[in-house]
PDB file of N, H, CA, C and O in Angstrom:
ATOM      1  N   MET A   1      -2.629   7.692  -3.926  1.00  0.00           N
ATOM      2  CA  MET A   1      -2.723   8.812  -3.017  1.00  0.00           C
ATOM      3  C   MET A   1      -3.312   8.355  -1.679  1.00  0.00           C
ATOM      4  O   MET A   1      -2.894   8.816  -0.617  1.00  0.00           O
ATOM      5  N   SER A   2      -4.272   7.458  -1.743  1.00  0.00           N
ATOM      6  H   SER A   2      -4.612   7.083  -2.605  1.00  0.00           H
ATOM      7  CA  SER A   2      -4.906   6.968  -0.518  1.00  0.00           C
ATOM      8  C   SER A   2      -3.893   6.306   0.411  1.00  0.00           C
ATOM      9  O   SER A   2      -3.983   6.438   1.632  1.00  0.00           O
ATOM     10  N   ILE A   3      -2.931   5.596  -0.171  1.00  0.00           N
ATOM     11  H   ILE A   3      -2.858   5.489  -1.162  1.00  0.00           H
ATOM     12  CA  ILE A   3      -1.912   4.924   0.636  1.00  0.00           C
ATOM     13  C   ILE A   3      -1.142   5.947   1.458  1.00  0.00           C
ATOM     14  O   ILE A   3      -1.017   5.816   2.675  1.00  0.00           O
ATOM     15  N   ALA A   4      -0.631   6.959   0.784  1.00  0.00           N
ATOM     16  H   ALA A   4      -0.733   7.066  -0.206  1.00  0.00           H
ATOM     17  CA  ALA A   4       0.157   7.997   1.468  1.00  0.00           C
ATOM     18  C   ALA A   4      -0.681   8.761   2.481  1.00  0.00           C
ATOM     19  O   ALA A   4      -0.196   9.090   3.564  1.00  0.00           O
ATOM     20  N   LEU A   5      -1.929   9.044   2.145  1.00  0.00           N
ATOM     21  H   LEU A   5      -2.323   8.777   1.265  1.00  0.00           H
ATOM     22  CA  LEU A   5      -2.781   9.802   3.061  1.00  0.00           C
ATOM     23  C   LEU A   5      -3.107   9.006   4.320  1.00  0.00           C
ATOM     24  O   LEU A   5      -3.178   9.579   5.408  1.00  0.00           O
ATOM     25  N   ASN A   6      -3.307   7.697   4.190  1.00  0.00           N
ATOM     26  H   ASN A   6      -3.250   7.232   3.306  1.00  0.00           H
ATOM     27  CA  ASN A   6      -3.555   6.882   5.381  1.00  0.00           C
ATOM     28  C   ASN A   6      -2.326   6.803   6.270  1.00  0.00           C
ATOM     29  O   ASN A   6      -2.443   6.816   7.496  1.00  0.00           O
ATOM     30  N   ILE A   7      -1.144   6.719   5.659  1.00  0.00           N
ATOM     31  H   ILE A   7      -1.049   6.709   4.664  1.00  0.00           H
ATOM     32  CA  ILE A   7       0.082   6.715   6.454  1.00  0.00           C
ATOM     33  C   ILE A   7       0.230   8.050   7.178  1.00  0.00           C
ATOM     34  O   ILE A   7       0.581   8.089   8.357  1.00  0.00           O
ATOM     35  N   ALA A   8      -0.036   9.131   6.470  1.00  0.00           N
ATOM     36  H   ALA A   8      -0.321   9.098   5.512  1.00  0.00           H
ATOM     37  CA  ALA A   8       0.066  10.463   7.086  1.00  0.00           C
ATOM     38  C   ALA A   8      -0.928  10.608   8.235  1.00  0.00           C
ATOM     39  O   ALA A   8      -0.576  11.113   9.301  1.00  0.00           O
ATOM     40  N   GLU A   9      -2.152  10.174   8.025  1.00  0.00           N
ATOM     41  H   GLU A   9      -2.438   9.764   7.159  1.00  0.00           H
ATOM     42  CA  GLU A   9      -3.162  10.281   9.079  1.00  0.00           C
ATOM     43  C   GLU A   9      -2.765   9.449  10.296  1.00  0.00           C
ATOM     44  O   GLU A   9      -2.883   9.905  11.433  1.00  0.00           O
ATOM     45  N   GLY A  10      -2.299   8.238  10.052  1.00  0.00           N
ATOM     46  H   GLY A  10      -2.203   7.867   9.128  1.00  0.00           H
ATOM     47  CA  GLY A  10      -1.897   7.371  11.152  1.00  0.00           C
ATOM     48  C   GLY A  10      -0.723   7.912  11.926  1.00  0.00           C
ATOM     49  O   GLY A  10      -0.632   7.714  13.138  1.00  0.00           O
ATOM     50  N   SER A  11       0.188   8.600  11.238  1.00  0.00           N
ATOM     51  H   SER A  11       0.114   8.761  10.253  1.00  0.00           H
ATOM     52  CA  SER A  11       1.371   9.133  11.926  1.00  0.00           C
ATOM     53  C   SER A  11       1.004  10.205  12.943  1.00  0.00           C
ATOM     54  O   SER A  11       1.786  10.503  13.846  1.00  0.00           O
ATOM     55  N   GLY A  12      -0.169  10.776  12.801  1.00  0.00           N
ATOM     56  H   GLY A  12      -0.805  10.534  12.068  1.00  0.00           H
ATOM     57  CA  GLY A  12      -0.619  11.789  13.752  1.00  0.00           C
ATOM     58  C   GLY A  12      -1.368  11.230  14.945  1.00  0.00           C
ATOM     59  O   GLY A  12      -1.799  11.986  15.816  1.00  0.00           O
ATOM     60  N   LYS A  13      -1.526   9.935  14.996  1.00  0.00           N
ATOM     61  H   LYS A  13      -1.176   9.322  14.288  1.00  0.00           H
ATOM     62  CA  LYS A  13      -2.242   9.318  16.116  1.00  0.00           C
ATOM     63  C   LYS A  13      -1.332   9.191  17.330  1.00  0.00           C
ATOM     64  O   LYS A  13      -0.107   9.243  17.215  1.00  0.00           O
ATOM     65  N   SER A  14      -1.939   9.026  18.475  1.00  0.00           N
ATOM     66  H   SER A  14      -2.934   8.984  18.569  1.00  0.00           H
ATOM     67  CA  SER A  14      -1.184   9.080  19.726  1.00  0.00           C
ATOM     68  C   SER A  14      -0.565   7.750  20.153  1.00  0.00           C
ATOM     69  O   SER A  14       0.226   7.714  21.095  1.00  0.00           O
ATOM     70  N   SER A  15      -0.914   6.657  19.471  1.00  0.00           N
ATOM     71  H   SER A  15      -1.556   6.686  18.705  1.00  0.00           H
ATOM     72  CA  SER A  15      -0.344   5.367  19.876  1.00  0.00           C
ATOM     73  C   SER A  15       0.097   4.567  18.655  1.00  0.00           C
ATOM     74  O   SER A  15      -0.398   4.771  17.546  1.00  0.00           O
ATOM     75  N   ASP A  16       1.033   3.660  18.881  1.00  0.00           N
ATOM     76  H   ASP A  16       1.436   3.495  19.781  1.00  0.00           H
ATOM     77  CA  ASP A  16       1.481   2.774  17.808  1.00  0.00           C
ATOM     78  C   ASP A  16       0.346   1.867  17.345  1.00  0.00           C
ATOM     79  O   ASP A  16       0.272   1.514  16.168  1.00  0.00           O
ATOM     80  N   LYS A  17      -0.539   1.490  18.269  1.00  0.00           N
ATOM     81  H   LYS A  17      -0.479   1.777  19.225  1.00  0.00           H
ATOM     82  CA  LYS A  17      -1.680   0.647  17.908  1.00  0.00           C
ATOM     83  C   LYS A  17      -2.578   1.373  16.906  1.00  0.00           C
ATOM     84  O   LYS A  17      -3.013   0.787  15.914  1.00  0.00           O
ATOM     85  N   ASP A  18      -2.852   2.649  17.172  1.00  0.00           N
ATOM     86  H   ASP A  18      -2.499   3.125  17.977  1.00  0.00           H
ATOM     87  CA  ASP A  18      -3.666   3.430  16.241  1.00  0.00           C
ATOM     88  C   ASP A  18      -2.956   3.605  14.902  1.00  0.00           C
ATOM     89  O   ASP A  18      -3.574   3.483  13.844  1.00  0.00           O
ATOM     90  N   PHE A  19      -1.655   3.890  14.954  1.00  0.00           N
ATOM     91  H   PHE A  19      -1.153   3.988  15.813  1.00  0.00           H
ATOM     92  CA  PHE A  19      -0.880   4.051  13.731  1.00  0.00           C
ATOM     93  C   PHE A  19      -0.907   2.762  12.922  1.00  0.00           C
ATOM     94  O   PHE A  19      -1.061   2.803  11.701  1.00  0.00           O
ATOM     95  N   ASN A  20      -0.760   1.624  13.582  1.00  0.00           N
ATOM     96  H   ASN A  20      -0.635   1.591  14.574  1.00  0.00           H
ATOM     97  CA  ASN A  20      -0.786   0.329  12.913  1.00  0.00           C
ATOM     98  C   ASN A  20      -2.117   0.107  12.200  1.00  0.00           C
ATOM     99  O   ASN A  20      -2.157  -0.464  11.111  1.00  0.00           O
ATOM    100  N   HIS A  21      -3.194   0.557  12.814  1.00  0.00           N
ATOM    101  H   HIS A  21      -3.162   1.021  13.699  1.00  0.00           H
ATOM    102  CA  HIS A  21      -4.522   0.443  12.196  1.00  0.00           C
ATOM    103  C   HIS A  21      -4.538   1.168  10.852  1.00  0.00           C
ATOM    104  O   HIS A  21      -5.059   0.644   9.867  1.00  0.00           O
ATOM    105  N   PHE A  22      -3.971   2.368  10.811  1.00  0.00           N
ATOM    106  H   PHE A  22      -3.548   2.794  11.611  1.00  0.00           H
ATOM    107  CA  PHE A  22      -3.952   3.126   9.562  1.00  0.00           C
ATOM    108  C   PHE A  22      -2.986   2.516   8.550  1.00  0.00           C
ATOM    109  O   PHE A  22      -3.204   2.635   7.344  1.00  0.00           O
ATOM    110  N   LEU A  23      -1.937   1.873   9.016  1.00  0.00           N
ATOM    111  H   LEU A  23      -1.760   1.777   9.996  1.00  0.00           H
ATOM    112  CA  LEU A  23      -1.057   1.157   8.099  1.00  0.00           C
ATOM    113  C   LEU A  23      -1.800  -0.020   7.468  1.00  0.00           C
ATOM    114  O   LEU A  23      -1.597  -0.325   6.293  1.00  0.00           O
ATOM    115  N   ASN A  24      -2.661  -0.683   8.246  1.00  0.00           N
ATOM    116  H   ASN A  24      -2.826  -0.436   9.201  1.00  0.00           H
ATOM    117  CA  ASN A  24      -3.495  -1.760   7.690  1.00  0.00           C
ATOM    118  C   ASN A  24      -4.423  -1.222   6.605  1.00  0.00           C
ATOM    119  O   ASN A  24      -4.614  -1.863   5.572  1.00  0.00           O
ATOM    120  N   ILE A  25      -4.987  -0.063   6.838  1.00  0.00           N
ATOM    121  H   ILE A  25      -4.832   0.458   7.678  1.00  0.00           H
ATOM    122  CA  ILE A  25      -5.853   0.557   5.831  1.00  0.00           C
ATOM    123  C   ILE A  25      -5.031   0.905   4.589  1.00  0.00           C
ATOM    124  O   ILE A  25      -5.499   0.731   3.464  1.00  0.00           O
ATOM    125  N   ALA A  26      -3.811   1.393   4.793  1.00  0.00           N
ATOM    126  H   ALA A  26      -3.430   1.535   5.707  1.00  0.00           H
ATOM    127  CA  ALA A  26      -2.934   1.719   3.664  1.00  0.00           C
ATOM    128  C   ALA A  26      -2.629   0.469   2.832  1.00  0.00           C
ATOM    129  O   ALA A  26      -2.589   0.537   1.603  1.00  0.00           O
ATOM    130  N   VAL A  27      -2.415  -0.663   3.493  1.00  0.00           N
ATOM    131  H   VAL A  27      -2.447  -0.719   4.491  1.00  0.00           H
ATOM    132  CA  VAL A  27      -2.170  -1.920   2.769  1.00  0.00           C
ATOM    133  C   VAL A  27      -3.409  -2.286   1.936  1.00  0.00           C
ATOM    134  O   VAL A  27      -3.283  -2.720   0.791  1.00  0.00           O
ATOM    135  N   GLY A  28      -4.583  -2.112   2.505  1.00  0.00           N
ATOM    136  H   GLY A  28      -4.685  -1.759   3.435  1.00  0.00           H
ATOM    137  CA  GLY A  28      -5.815  -2.362   1.749  1.00  0.00           C
ATOM    138  C   GLY A  28      -5.914  -1.456   0.535  1.00  0.00           C
ATOM    139  O   GLY A  28      -6.333  -1.893  -0.536  1.00  0.00           O
ATOM    140  N   SER A  29      -5.531  -0.198   0.696  1.00  0.00           N
ATOM    141  H   SER A  29      -5.190   0.157   1.567  1.00  0.00           H
ATOM    142  CA  SER A  29      -5.536   0.737  -0.428  1.00  0.00           C
ATOM    143  C   SER A  29      -4.527   0.320  -1.494  1.00  0.00           C
ATOM    144  O   SER A  29      -4.769   0.486  -2.690  1.00  0.00           O
ATOM    145  N   LEU A  30      -3.410  -0.214  -1.057  1.00  0.00           N
ATOM    146  H   LEU A  30      -3.213  -0.348  -0.085  1.00  0.00           H
ATOM    147  CA  LEU A  30      -2.414  -0.706  -2.006  1.00  0.00           C
ATOM    148  C   LEU A  30      -2.997  -1.848  -2.841  1.00  0.00           C
ATOM    149  O   LEU A  30      -2.808  -1.879  -4.057  1.00  0.00           O
ATOM    150  N   PHE A  31      -3.697  -2.775  -2.208  1.00  0.00           N
ATOM    151  H   PHE A  31      -3.851  -2.749  -1.221  1.00  0.00           H
ATOM    152  CA  PHE A  31      -4.305  -3.878  -2.949  1.00  0.00           C
ATOM    153  C   PHE A  31      -5.384  -3.380  -3.912  1.00  0.00           C
ATOM    154  O   PHE A  31      -5.542  -3.925  -5.004  1.00  0.00           O
ATOM    155  N   GLU A  32      -6.123  -2.351  -3.509  1.00  0.00           N
ATOM    156  H   GLU A  32      -5.994  -1.908  -2.622  1.00  0.00           H
ATOM    157  CA  GLU A  32      -7.099  -1.743  -4.422  1.00  0.00           C
ATOM    158  C   GLU A  32      -6.388  -1.141  -5.629  1.00  0.00           C
ATOM    159  O   GLU A  32      -6.867  -1.251  -6.758  1.00  0.00           O
ATOM    160  N   THR A  33      -5.257  -0.511  -5.387  1.00  0.00           N
ATOM    161  H   THR A  33      -4.868  -0.422  -4.470  1.00  0.00           H
ATOM    162  CA  THR A  33      -4.492   0.100  -6.469  1.00  0.00           C
ATOM    163  C   THR A  33      -3.998  -0.958  -7.440  1.00  0.00           C
ATOM    164  O   THR A  33      -4.072  -0.776  -8.655  1.00  0.00           O
ATOM    165  N   ILE A  34      -3.497  -2.058  -6.907  1.00  0.00           N
ATOM    166  H   ILE A  34      -3.438  -2.206  -5.919  1.00  0.00           H
ATOM    167  CA  ILE A  34      -3.028  -3.147  -7.772  1.00  0.00           C
ATOM    168  C   ILE A  34      -4.194  -3.726  -8.583  1.00  0.00           C
ATOM    169  O   ILE A  34      -4.027  -4.067  -9.754  1.00  0.00           O
ATOM    170  N   ALA A  35      -5.365  -3.835  -7.962  1.00  0.00           N
ATOM    171  H   ALA A  35      -5.500  -3.558  -7.011  1.00  0.00           H
ATOM    172  CA  ALA A  35      -6.546  -4.300  -8.696  1.00  0.00           C
ATOM    173  C   ALA A  35      -6.896  -3.318  -9.818  1.00  0.00           C
ATOM    174  O   ALA A  35      -7.342  -3.733 -10.888  1.00  0.00           O
ATOM    175  N   SER A  36      -6.698  -2.034  -9.580  1.00  0.00           N
ATOM    176  H   SER A  36      -6.335  -1.697  -8.711  1.00  0.00           H
ATOM    177  CA  SER A  36      -6.940  -1.030 -10.622  1.00  0.00           C
ATOM    178  C   SER A  36      -5.982  -1.213 -11.788  1.00  0.00           C
ATOM    179  O   SER A  36      -6.373  -1.062 -12.945  1.00  0.00           O
ATOM    180  N   PHE A  37      -4.717  -1.541 -11.484  1.00  0.00           N
ATOM    181  H   PHE A  37      -4.400  -1.664 -10.544  1.00  0.00           H
ATOM    182  CA  PHE A  37      -3.745  -1.805 -12.549  1.00  0.00           C
ATOM    183  C   PHE A  37      -4.206  -2.991 -13.399  1.00  0.00           C
ATOM    184  O   PHE A  37      -4.057  -2.985 -14.621  1.00  0.00           O
ATOM    185  N   ASP A  38      -4.765  -4.003 -12.743  1.00  0.00           N
ATOM    186  H   ASP A  38      -4.886  -4.008 -11.750  1.00  0.00           H
ATOM    187  CA  ASP A  38      -5.256  -5.190 -13.449  1.00  0.00           C
ATOM    188  C   ASP A  38      -6.396  -4.808 -14.398  1.00  0.00           C
ATOM    189  O   ASP A  38      -6.463  -5.290 -15.529  1.00  0.00           O
ATOM    190  N   ILE A  39      -7.275  -3.951 -13.928  1.00  0.00           N
ATOM    191  H   ILE A  39      -7.220  -3.560 -13.009  1.00  0.00           H
ATOM    192  CA  ILE A  39      -8.387  -3.489 -14.775  1.00  0.00           C
ATOM    193  C   ILE A  39      -7.855  -2.689 -15.961  1.00  0.00           C
ATOM    194  O   ILE A  39      -8.334  -2.843 -17.085  1.00  0.00           O
ATOM    195  N   LEU A  40      -6.863  -1.835 -15.706  1.00  0.00           N
ATOM    196  H   LEU A  40      -6.475  -1.710 -14.793  1.00  0.00           H
ATOM    197  CA  LEU A  40      -6.260  -1.073 -16.804  1.00  0.00           C
ATOM    198  C   LEU A  40      -5.657  -2.005 -17.855  1.00  0.00           C
ATOM    199  O   LEU A  40      -5.823  -1.790 -19.056  1.00  0.00           O
ATOM    200  N   ARG A  41      -4.962  -3.033 -17.395  1.00  0.00           N
ATOM    201  H   ARG A  41      -4.827  -3.208 -16.420  1.00  0.00           H
ATOM    202  CA  ARG A  41      -4.364  -4.000 -18.315  1.00  0.00           C
ATOM    203  C   ARG A  41      -5.441  -4.743 -19.100  1.00  0.00           C
ATOM    204  O   ARG A  41      -5.331  -4.896 -20.317  1.00  0.00           O
ATOM    205  N   ASP A  42      -6.473  -5.202 -18.412  1.00  0.00           N
ATOM    206  H   ASP A  42      -6.562  -5.078 -17.423  1.00  0.00           H
ATOM    207  CA  ASP A  42      -7.541  -5.946 -19.081  1.00  0.00           C
ATOM    208  C   ASP A  42      -8.246  -5.121 -20.150  1.00  0.00           C
ATOM    209  O   ASP A  42      -8.755  -5.660 -21.132  1.00  0.00           O
ATOM    210  N   ASN A  43      -8.268  -3.809 -19.948  1.00  0.00           N
ATOM    211  H   ASN A  43      -7.854  -3.370 -19.150  1.00  0.00           H
ATOM    212  CA  ASN A  43      -8.918  -2.912 -20.912  1.00  0.00           C
ATOM    213  C   ASN A  43      -7.921  -2.301 -21.901  1.00  0.00           C
ATOM    214  O   ASN A  43      -8.232  -1.348 -22.616  1.00  0.00           O
ATOM    215  N   HIS A  44      -6.713  -2.877 -21.919  1.00  0.00           N
ATOM    216  H   HIS A  44      -6.461  -3.650 -21.338  1.00  0.00           H
ATOM    217  CA  HIS A  44      -5.667  -2.477 -22.870  1.00  0.00           C
ATOM    218  C   HIS A  44      -5.285  -1.005 -22.748  1.00  0.00           C
ATOM    219  O   HIS A  44      -4.948  -0.357 -23.739  1.00  0.00           O
ATOM    220  N   LEU A  45      -5.341  -0.487 -21.527  1.00  0.00           N
ATOM    221  H   LEU A  45      -5.615  -1.014 -20.722  1.00  0.00           H
ATOM    222  CA  LEU A  45      -4.940   0.895 -21.280  1.00  0.00           C
ATOM    223  C   LEU A  45      -3.488   0.988 -20.823  1.00  0.00           C
ATOM    224  O   LEU A  45      -2.879   2.056 -20.884  1.00  0.00           O
ATOM    225  N   ILE A  46      -2.938  -0.133 -20.366  1.00  0.00           N
ATOM    226  H   ILE A  46      -3.432  -1.001 -20.317  1.00  0.00           H
ATOM    227  CA  ILE A  46      -1.508  -0.254 -20.092  1.00  0.00           C
ATOM    228  C   ILE A  46      -1.044  -1.593 -20.648  1.00  0.00           C
ATOM    229  O   ILE A  46      -1.829  -2.530 -20.794  1.00  0.00           O
ATOM    230  N   SER A  47       0.230  -1.662 -20.951  1.00  0.00           N
ATOM    231  H   SER A  47       0.867  -0.901 -20.832  1.00  0.00           H
ATOM    232  CA  SER A  47       0.782  -2.901 -21.508  1.00  0.00           C
ATOM    233  C   SER A  47       1.058  -3.916 -20.399  1.00  0.00           C
ATOM    234  O   SER A  47       1.040  -3.592 -19.212  1.00  0.00           O
ATOM    235  N   GLU A  48       1.309  -5.136 -20.818  1.00  0.00           N
ATOM    236  H   GLU A  48       1.323  -5.400 -21.783  1.00  0.00           H
ATOM    237  CA  GLU A  48       1.655  -6.188 -19.861  1.00  0.00           C
ATOM    238  C   GLU A  48       2.937  -5.830 -19.102  1.00  0.00           C
ATOM    239  O   GLU A  48       3.034  -6.055 -17.895  1.00  0.00           O
ATOM    240  N   SER A  49       3.912  -5.275 -19.813  1.00  0.00           N
ATOM    241  H   SER A  49       3.833  -5.093 -20.793  1.00  0.00           H
ATOM    242  CA  SER A  49       5.172  -4.913 -19.140  1.00  0.00           C
ATOM    243  C   SER A  49       4.968  -3.766 -18.153  1.00  0.00           C
ATOM    244  O   SER A  49       5.586  -3.756 -17.089  1.00  0.00           O
ATOM    245  N   GLU A  50       4.112  -2.801 -18.487  1.00  0.00           N
ATOM    246  H   GLU A  50       3.609  -2.809 -19.352  1.00  0.00           H
ATOM    247  CA  GLU A  50       3.798  -1.723 -17.538  1.00  0.00           C
ATOM    248  C   GLU A  50       3.100  -2.295 -16.309  1.00  0.00           C
ATOM    249  O   GLU A  50       3.402  -1.921 -15.176  1.00  0.00           O
ATOM    250  N   PHE A  51       2.165  -3.205 -16.554  1.00  0.00           N
ATOM    251  H   PHE A  51       1.920  -3.509 -17.475  1.00  0.00           H
ATOM    252  CA  PHE A  51       1.461  -3.847 -15.453  1.00  0.00           C
ATOM    253  C   PHE A  51       2.443  -4.560 -14.523  1.00  0.00           C
ATOM    254  O   PHE A  51       2.377  -4.401 -13.304  1.00  0.00           O
ATOM    255  N   CYS A  52       3.344  -5.337 -15.098  1.00  0.00           N
ATOM    256  H   CYS A  52       3.397  -5.466 -16.088  1.00  0.00           H
ATOM    257  CA  CYS A  52       4.319  -6.083 -14.288  1.00  0.00           C
ATOM    258  C   CYS A  52       5.207  -5.135 -13.487  1.00  0.00           C
ATOM    259  O   CYS A  52       5.504  -5.397 -12.322  1.00  0.00           O
ATOM    260  N   SER A  53       5.628  -4.049 -14.101  1.00  0.00           N
ATOM    261  H   SER A  53       5.387  -3.836 -15.048  1.00  0.00           H
ATOM    262  CA  SER A  53       6.450  -3.061 -13.383  1.00  0.00           C
ATOM    263  C   SER A  53       5.683  -2.438 -12.224  1.00  0.00           C
ATOM    264  O   SER A  53       6.229  -2.255 -11.136  1.00  0.00           O
ATOM    265  N   LEU A  54       4.424  -2.115 -12.458  1.00  0.00           N
ATOM    266  H   LEU A  54       3.979  -2.264 -13.342  1.00  0.00           H
ATOM    267  CA  LEU A  54       3.603  -1.509 -11.408  1.00  0.00           C
ATOM    268  C   LEU A  54       3.353  -2.492 -10.263  1.00  0.00           C
ATOM    269  O   LEU A  54       3.391  -2.112  -9.093  1.00  0.00           O
ATOM    270  N   VAL A  55       3.099  -3.751 -10.605  1.00  0.00           N
ATOM    271  H   VAL A  55       3.068  -4.059 -11.555  1.00  0.00           H
ATOM    272  CA  VAL A  55       2.884  -4.763  -9.569  1.00  0.00           C
ATOM    273  C   VAL A  55       4.168  -4.974  -8.770  1.00  0.00           C
ATOM    274  O   VAL A  55       4.120  -5.109  -7.547  1.00  0.00           O
ATOM    275  N   ASP A  56       5.315  -5.003  -9.450  1.00  0.00           N
ATOM    276  H   ASP A  56       5.354  -4.893 -10.443  1.00  0.00           H
ATOM    277  CA  ASP A  56       6.588  -5.129  -8.738  1.00  0.00           C
ATOM    278  C   ASP A  56       6.788  -3.971  -7.768  1.00  0.00           C
ATOM    279  O   ASP A  56       7.218  -4.171  -6.632  1.00  0.00           O
ATOM    280  N   PHE A  57       6.476  -2.770  -8.217  1.00  0.00           N
ATOM    281  H   PHE A  57       6.127  -2.607  -9.140  1.00  0.00           H
ATOM    282  CA  PHE A  57       6.581  -1.593  -7.352  1.00  0.00           C
ATOM    283  C   PHE A  57       5.618  -1.717  -6.172  1.00  0.00           C
ATOM    284  O   PHE A  57       5.969  -1.381  -5.040  1.00  0.00           O
ATOM    285  N   GLY A  58       4.405  -2.200  -6.441  1.00  0.00           N
ATOM    286  H   GLY A  58       4.121  -2.473  -7.360  1.00  0.00           H
ATOM    287  CA  GLY A  58       3.432  -2.422  -5.373  1.00  0.00           C
ATOM    288  C   GLY A  58       3.926  -3.438  -4.355  1.00  0.00           C
ATOM    289  O   GLY A  58       3.711  -3.275  -3.154  1.00  0.00           O
ATOM    290  N   ASN A  59       4.586  -4.484  -4.832  1.00  0.00           N
ATOM    291  H   ASN A  59       4.761  -4.616  -5.808  1.00  0.00           H
ATOM    292  CA  ASN A  59       5.143  -5.488  -3.921  1.00  0.00           C
ATOM    293  C   ASN A  59       6.242  -4.887  -3.046  1.00  0.00           C
ATOM    294  O   ASN A  59       6.358  -5.232  -1.870  1.00  0.00           O
ATOM    295  N   THR A  60       7.038  -3.999  -3.611  1.00  0.00           N
ATOM    296  H   THR A  60       6.944  -3.719  -4.566  1.00  0.00           H
ATOM    297  CA  THR A  60       8.070  -3.318  -2.833  1.00  0.00           C
ATOM    298  C   THR A  60       7.443  -2.477  -1.730  1.00  0.00           C
ATOM    299  O   THR A  60       7.889  -2.508  -0.584  1.00  0.00           O
ATOM    300  N   ILE A  61       6.413  -1.734  -2.083  1.00  0.00           N
ATOM    301  H   ILE A  61       6.051  -1.709  -3.015  1.00  0.00           H
ATOM    302  CA  ILE A  61       5.719  -0.903  -1.086  1.00  0.00           C
ATOM    303  C   ILE A  61       5.087  -1.786  -0.017  1.00  0.00           C
ATOM    304  O   ILE A  61       5.133  -1.456   1.168  1.00  0.00           O
ATOM    305  N   SER A  62       4.501  -2.898  -0.425  1.00  0.00           N
ATOM    306  H   SER A  62       4.463  -3.166  -1.388  1.00  0.00           H
ATOM    307  CA  SER A  62       3.886  -3.815   0.526  1.00  0.00           C
ATOM    308  C   SER A  62       4.918  -4.346   1.523  1.00  0.00           C
ATOM    309  O   SER A  62       4.646  -4.438   2.720  1.00  0.00           O
ATOM    310  N   SER A  63       6.089  -4.690   1.022  1.00  0.00           N
ATOM    311  H   SER A  63       6.309  -4.615   0.050  1.00  0.00           H
ATOM    312  CA  SER A  63       7.163  -5.169   1.904  1.00  0.00           C
ATOM    313  C   SER A  63       7.602  -4.084   2.882  1.00  0.00           C
ATOM    314  O   SER A  63       7.840  -4.353   4.060  1.00  0.00           O
ATOM    315  N   GLN A  64       7.705  -2.866   2.383  1.00  0.00           N
ATOM    316  H   GLN A  64       7.512  -2.647   1.427  1.00  0.00           H
ATOM    317  CA  GLN A  64       8.099  -1.756   3.249  1.00  0.00           C
ATOM    318  C   GLN A  64       7.057  -1.509   4.333  1.00  0.00           C
ATOM    319  O   GLN A  64       7.402  -1.298   5.496  1.00  0.00           O
ATOM    320  N   LEU A  65       5.794  -1.536   3.955  1.00  0.00           N
ATOM    321  H   LEU A  65       5.514  -1.708   3.010  1.00  0.00           H
ATOM    322  CA  LEU A  65       4.734  -1.346   4.952  1.00  0.00           C
ATOM    323  C   LEU A  65       4.731  -2.488   5.964  1.00  0.00           C
ATOM    324  O   LEU A  65       4.548  -2.260   7.160  1.00  0.00           O
ATOM    325  N   GLY A  66       4.930  -3.702   5.492  1.00  0.00           N
ATOM    326  H   GLY A  66       5.079  -3.888   4.521  1.00  0.00           H
ATOM    327  CA  GLY A  66       4.984  -4.850   6.393  1.00  0.00           C
ATOM    328  C   GLY A  66       6.116  -4.731   7.395  1.00  0.00           C
ATOM    329  O   GLY A  66       5.938  -5.021   8.578  1.00  0.00           O
ATOM    330  N   GLY A  67       7.284  -4.305   6.924  1.00  0.00           N
ATOM    331  H   GLY A  67       7.429  -4.070   5.963  1.00  0.00           H
ATOM    332  CA  GLY A  67       8.419  -4.106   7.828  1.00  0.00           C
ATOM    333  C   GLY A  67       8.150  -3.021   8.846  1.00  0.00           C
ATOM    334  O   GLY A  67       8.515  -3.147  10.014  1.00  0.00           O
ATOM    335  N   PHE A  68       7.515  -1.961   8.403  1.00  0.00           N
ATOM    336  H   PHE A  68       7.219  -1.858   7.453  1.00  0.00           H
ATOM    337  CA  PHE A  68       7.183  -0.857   9.308  1.00  0.00           C
ATOM    338  C   PHE A  68       6.188  -1.315  10.366  1.00  0.00           C
ATOM    339  O   PHE A  68       6.313  -0.963  11.539  1.00  0.00           O
ATOM    340  N   LYS A  69       5.191  -2.110   9.942  1.00  0.00           N
ATOM    341  H   LYS A  69       5.090  -2.396   8.989  1.00  0.00           H
ATOM    342  CA  LYS A  69       4.192  -2.620  10.887  1.00  0.00           C
ATOM    343  C   LYS A  69       4.855  -3.515  11.930  1.00  0.00           C
ATOM    344  O   LYS A  69       4.516  -3.435  13.110  1.00  0.00           O
ATOM    345  N   LYS A  70       5.804  -4.375  11.514  1.00  0.00           N
ATOM    346  H   LYS A  70       6.079  -4.440  10.555  1.00  0.00           H
ATOM    347  CA  LYS A  70       6.502  -5.236  12.463  1.00  0.00           C
ATOM    348  C   LYS A  70       7.294  -4.415  13.464  1.00  0.00           C
ATOM    349  O   LYS A  70       7.328  -4.738  14.652  1.00  0.00           O
ATOM    350  N   LYS A  71       7.928  -3.359  12.988  1.00  0.00           N
ATOM    351  H   LYS A  71       7.900  -3.097  12.024  1.00  0.00           H
ATOM    352  CA  LYS A  71       8.702  -2.496  13.863  1.00  0.00           C
ATOM    353  C   LYS A  71       7.811  -1.842  14.921  1.00  0.00           C
ATOM    354  O   LYS A  71       8.207  -1.722  16.080  1.00  0.00           O
ATOM    355  N   LEU A  72       6.621  -1.427  14.526  1.00  0.00           N
ATOM    356  H   LEU A  72       6.299  -1.525  13.584  1.00  0.00           H
ATOM    357  CA  LEU A  72       5.697  -0.814  15.480  1.00  0.00           C
ATOM    358  C   LEU A  72       5.242  -1.817  16.541  1.00  0.00           C
ATOM    359  O   LEU A  72       5.118  -1.477  17.718  1.00  0.00           O
ATOM    360  N   VAL A  73       4.999  -3.042  16.115  1.00  0.00           N
ATOM    361  H   VAL A  73       5.100  -3.318  15.159  1.00  0.00           H
ATOM    362  CA  VAL A  73       4.530  -4.064  17.058  1.00  0.00           C
ATOM    363  C   VAL A  73       5.599  -4.370  18.089  1.00  0.00           C
ATOM    364  O   VAL A  73       5.292  -4.598  19.260  1.00  0.00           O
ATOM    365  N   LYS A  74       6.873  -4.378  17.654  1.00  0.00           N
ATOM    366  H   LYS A  74       7.123  -4.193  16.703  1.00  0.00           H
ATOM    367  CA  LYS A  74       7.980  -4.686  18.574  1.00  0.00           C
ATOM    368  C   LYS A  74       8.236  -3.569  19.582  1.00  0.00           C
ATOM    369  O   LYS A  74       8.733  -3.819  20.681  1.00  0.00           O
ATOM    370  N   SER A  75       7.893  -2.334  19.204  1.00  0.00           N
ATOM    371  H   SER A  75       7.490  -2.131  18.312  1.00  0.00           H
ATOM    372  CA  SER A  75       8.195  -1.220  20.118  1.00  0.00           C
ATOM    373  C   SER A  75       7.135  -1.022  21.179  1.00  0.00           C
ATOM    374  O   SER A  75       7.256  -0.125  22.013  1.00  0.00           O
TER     375      SER A  75
END
């Protein structure tokens, strides 16, 4: 939820530089989320295959955020 909320907050800012700052925060939140998945796996609350699927999804989101950040820098 933090990832989406940071993107939403940044989209309301008046400059691409400010928006990019919130995208950086969203990326940090994504890494926190992935660390949470690791903790869930270590405590046997999710399976290894669930963990791998979640990490793959996280990598997809990370790539999308990275592409969006590059687009903002170019504009």
